[in-house]
C-alpha positions as CSV (number, residue, x, y, z in Angstrom):
1,X,0.2,-0.3,0.1
2,X,1.2,3.5,-0.6
3,X,0.6,7.0,0.6
4,X,1.8,9.8,-1.7
5,X,4.1,7.7,-3.4
6,X,5.8,6.3,-0.2
7,X,5.7,2.8,0.6
8,X,4.0,1.8,3.7
9,X,4.9,-1.6,5.7
10,X,2.3,-3.6,7.0
11,X,1.8,-2.3,10.5
12,X,4.1,0.7,10.0
13,X,3.8,3.3,12.8
14,X,2.3,0.8,15.1
15,X,4.2,0.9,18.7
16,X,4.9,-2.4,20.4
17,X,5.8,-3.3,23.8
18,X,9.4,-2.5,24.4
19,X,11.5,-1.8,27.3
20,X,9.9,1.4,28.1
21,X,6.6,-0.2,28.1
22,X,7.7,-2.7,30.6
23,X,9.4,0.0,33.0
24,X,5.3,1.3,33.3
25,X,4.4,-2.3,34.3
26,X,3.1,-3.5,30.9
27,X,4.5,-6.9,31.4
28,X,3.5,-10.4,30.1
29,X,1.9,-9.5,26.9
30,X,-0.3,-12.0,25.3
31,X,1.1,-12.8,22.0
32,X,-0.9,-12.5,18.9
33,X,-0.2,-14.4,15.7
34,X,1.0,-12.0,13.1
35,X,-1.6,-12.8,10.8
36,X,-2.8,-10.3,7.8
37,X,-6.2,-10.0,9.7
38,X,-4.5,-9.3,13.1
39,X,-1.9,-6.5,11.8
40,X,-4.9,-4.8,9.9
41,X,-7.0,-4.6,13.1
42,X,-4.0,-3.4,15.2
43,X,-4.3,0.3,14.2
44,X,-8.1,0.4,14.9
45,X,-7.5,-0.6,18.3
46,X,-4.4,1.6,18.6
47,X,-6.1,4.5,17.5
48,X,-9.3,4.0,19.7
49,X,-7.1,3.5,22.7
50,X,-5.7,7.0,22.6
51,X,-6.9,9.1,25.7
52,X,-9.0,12.0,23.9
53,X,-10.0,10.2,20.9
54,X,-13.6,9.4,21.3
55,X,-16.0,8.1,18.7
56,X,-16.9,11.8,17.0
57,X,-13.1,12.3,16.5
58,X,-12.5,9.0,15.5
59,X,-15.0,9.3,12.7
60,X,-13.4,12.7,11.7
61,X,-10.1,11.2,11.2
62,X,-11.3,8.3,9.2
63,X,-13.5,10.8,7.1
64,X,-10.3,12.9,6.3
65,X,-7.7,10.4,6.0
66,X,-9.4,7.1,4.9
67,X,-7.8,4.5,7.5
68,X,-6.5,4.3,11.1
69,X,-3.1,3.6,9.4
70,X,-3.0,7.0,7.5
71,X,-4.2,9.0,10.4
72,X,-1.4,7.5,12.7
73,X,1.3,8.2,10.0
74,X,-0.1,11.6,9.3
75,X,2.3,14.7,9.8
76,X,1.4,17.0,12.9
77,X,0.5,19.8,11.0
78,X,-1.8,17.6,9.1
79,X,-3.5,16.1,11.7
80,X,-4.3,19.6,13.5
81,X,-6.6,21.0,10.8
82,X,-9.0,18.2,11.8
83,X,-11.5,19.6,14.4
84,X,-10.7,18.5,18.0
85,X,-7.2,17.8,17.2
86,X,-5.0,20.2,19.4
87,X,-1.2,19.7,19.6
88,X,-1.0,17.9,23.0
89,X,-3.8,15.3,21.5
90,X,-1.7,15.1,18.5
91,X,1.3,14.4,20.5
92,X,-0.4,11.8,22.7
93,X,-1.5,10.1,19.7
94,X,2.1,10.2,18.1
95,X,3.4,8.6,21.6
96,X,0.8,6.4,22.5
97,X,1.7,2.5,22.6
98,X,-0.9,-0.2,22.4
99,X,-1.5,-1.6,25.9
100,X,-1.3,-5.6,26.7
101,X,-4.9,-5.4,27.8
102,X,-6.1,-4.4,24.3
103,X,-4.1,-7.1,22.5
104,X,-5.3,-9.5,25.1
105,X,-8.8,-8.4,24.0
106,X,-8.1,-9.2,20.3
107,X,-6.8,-12.7,21.2
108,X,-9.9,-13.6,23.5
109,X,-12.3,-12.3,20.6
110,X,-10.5,-14.7,17.9
111,X,-10.7,-17.4,20.5
112,X,-14.0,-17.2,21.1
113,X,-14.9,-16.7,17.5
114,X,-15.9,-13.0,18.0
115,X,-15.5,-10.9,14.6
116,X,-14.3,-7.4,14.6
117,X,-16.0,-5.3,11.9
118,X,-14.6,-2.2,11.4
119,X,-16.4,0.8,9.8
120,X,-14.4,0.3,6.8
121,X,-15.7,-3.4,6.3
122,X,-18.5,-3.8,3.9
123,X,-20.6,-5.6,6.4
124,X,-20.5,-2.6,8.8
125,X,-24.3,-1.5,9.1
126,X,-24.8,1.0,6.4
127,X,-26.9,3.0,8.3
128,X,-25.1,3.2,11.4
129,X,-22.6,5.2,9.8
130,X,-24.9,7.9,9.1
131,X,-25.1,9.2,12.9
132,X,-22.2,11.5,14.3
133,X,-20.7,9.1,16.6
134,X,-20.7,5.3,15.2
135,X,-18.2,2.7,16.8
136,X,-15.2,2.5,14.9
137,X,-15.6,-1.4,15.3
138,X,-18.2,-3.8,16.4
139,X,-17.6,-7.1,18.2
140,X,-20.0,-9.5,16.5
141,X,-21.2,-12.9,16.8
142,X,-23.4,-14.4,14.1
143,X,-24.1,-13.1,10.7
144,X,-24.1,-9.5,10.1
145,X,-26.0,-7.9,6.9
146,X,-25.0,-4.1,5.9
147,X,-28.2,-3.5,4.1
148,X,-30.9,-5.5,5.7
149,X,-34.0,-3.7,6.6
150,X,-34.4,-3.3,10.4
151,X,-36.8,-2.1,12.9
152,X,-36.0,-1.4,16.4
153,X,-38.4,-2.7,19.1
154,X,-37.3,-1.8,22.6
155,X,-39.2,-0.8,26.0
156,X,-39.6,-1.4,29.6
157,X,-37.6,-3.8,31.6
158,X,-40.7,-3.9,33.9
159,X,-43.4,-4.3,31.5
160,X,-46.9,-5.5,31.6
161,X,-48.1,-8.6,30.0
162,X,-50.1,-6.6,27.6
163,X,-47.0,-4.7,26.7
164,X,-44.9,-8.0,26.3
165,X,-47.6,-9.5,24.3
166,X,-47.7,-6.7,21.7
167,X,-44.1,-6.3,21.6
168,X,-43.7,-10.1,20.8
169,X,-46.6,-10.2,18.2
170,X,-45.5,-7.0,16.2
171,X,-41.9,-8.5,16.4
172,X,-43.2,-11.9,15.1
173,X,-45.0,-10.4,12.2
174,X,-42.3,-8.1,11.3
175,X,-39.6,-11.0,11.0
176,X,-42.3,-12.9,9.1
177,X,-42.1,-10.2,6.4
178,X,-38.2,-10.3,6.1
179,X,-37.4,-7.4,8.6
180,X,-34.7,-7.7,11.0
181,X,-35.9,-6.9,14.6
182,X,-33.4,-5.2,16.7
183,X,-33.1,-4.9,20.3
184,X,-30.9,-4.7,23.6
185,X,-31.7,-8.4,24.9
186,X,-32.9,-6.6,28.4
187,X,-35.4,-8.1,30.6
188,X,-38.8,-7.2,29.5
189,X,-39.8,-5.9,26.4
190,X,-36.4,-6.2,24.5
191,X,-36.5,-10.0,25.5
192,X,-40.3,-10.3,24.2
193,X,-39.3,-8.6,20.9
194,X,-36.2,-11.1,20.0
195,X,-38.3,-14.0,21.2
196,X,-41.2,-12.9,19.1
197,X,-38.9,-12.6,15.9
198,X,-37.3,-16.2,16.4
199,X,-40.4,-17.7,17.0
200,X,-41.7,-16.8,13.6
201,X,-38.6,-18.0,11.9
202,X,-36.9,-14.6,11.5
203,X,-33.8,-12.5,12.0
204,X,-33.2,-10.8,15.2
205,X,-30.0,-8.6,16.4
206,X,-29.3,-7.7,19.9
207,X,-27.2,-5.0,20.8
208,X,-25.3,-5.4,24.2
209,X,-24.7,-2.8,26.9
210,X,-21.6,-5.3,28.1
211,X,-18.8,-7.5,26.6
212,X,-19.6,-10.6,24.7
213,X,-18.1,-12.7,27.7
214,X,-20.4,-10.8,29.9
215,X,-24.2,-12.1,29.0
216,X,-26.6,-10.0,30.8
217,X,-29.0,-10.9,32.2
218,X,-27.9,-14.3,32.9
219,X,-31.4,-15.7,32.2
220,X,-31.1,-14.9,28.7
221,X,-27.9,-17.0,28.0
222,X,-29.9,-19.3,25.7
223,X,-31.5,-16.6,23.8
224,X,-28.1,-15.1,23.1
225,X,-27.2,-18.5,21.5
226,X,-30.3,-18.6,19.3
227,X,-29.9,-14.9,18.3
228,X,-26.3,-16.1,17.3
229,X,-27.9,-18.4,15.3
230,X,-30.5,-16.6,13.6
231,X,-29.2,-13.2,13.4
232,X,-26.3,-11.6,15.3
233,X,-25.3,-10.3,18.6
234,X,-23.3,-6.9,18.7
235,X,-21.3,-5.0,21.2
236,X,-18.8,-2.0,20.9
237,X,-17.2,-2.8,24.3
238,X,-14.2,-4.8,25.0
239,X,-14.9,-8.5,25.4
240,X,-14.9,-8.6,29.3
241,X,-16.9,-5.2,30.1
242,X,-19.1,-5.9,33.1
243,X,-22.9,-4.9,32.6
244,X,-22.5,-1.4,34.5
245,X,-25.7,0.4,34.6
246,X,-23.9,3.4,33.3
247,X,-23.3,1.2,29.9
248,X,-26.8,0.7,29.3
249,X,-27.8,3.6,27.6
250,X,-24.9,3.6,25.3
251,X,-25.9,1.0,22.9
252,X,-29.1,2.8,22.3
253,X,-27.7,4.8,19.5
254,X,-26.6,1.6,17.8
255,X,-30.1,0.2,18.0
256,X,-31.8,3.2,16.6
257,X,-29.1,3.9,13.9
258,X,-29.0,0.6,12.1
259,X,-32.7,0.6,12.1
260,X,-35.2,2.4,10.0
261,X,-37.6,3.2,12.6
262,X,-38.1,2.3,16.5
263,X,-41.1,1.3,18.2
264,X,-40.9,1.9,22.1
265,X,-43.3,0.1,24.3
266,X,-44.1,1.2,27.8
267,X,-41.1,3.1,28.5
268,X,-41.0,5.6,31.4
269,X,-40.4,9.2,31.1
């Protein structure tokens, strides 16, 4: 691959563990096989882990430079023309090193059969790219369809029997028409929506508020596996992220962002 006539070696510009890292306590890194797939993902994880670069700024960098590799290799003066990229942040980005915990996350994802789908991947949900802060990459189990017709069905975790029944019925009817039902796999309406879609033999997608290794609620483990077989489970969180309450609202923008419309049942004000 070339940039302005200069050949770029695979992984160029990436910082690996060295003596300085170990002096800071970054010991016993988990080895990762130097495969093409792993090498291609390293820049995404590296740029995402830079303190101060959130999803908004990450998207601006990709929109401008085209890839994390080009952003990481860009000259300081070129980076500073991006809104939000001040001089201290540029210097932090230039000296940032990928940490062992990030590599461990990549290794665990590979071991568990979790695919990492970046926003440059053709399988990344097309509608999701239209929101201002799409996740730079998604952890995926199951089959992700970029162009699928999808409707989000969400609502109260403490729903009435009537609300649960209506959510399941609507989801079953949508799925029977070939529409993917998207929800958050929470208790209540979310669970009813997923189950309704599955019962009609359709597709459903769950967006988690935790990592793939922390299925929540625990009673939905079988539902998790059913969704993997008949759709996809997504998360933007590292594999071992706990289901903390402050994480639960974050996936909402993904649920709504990848759907043509959102149906809400019995939500509180």
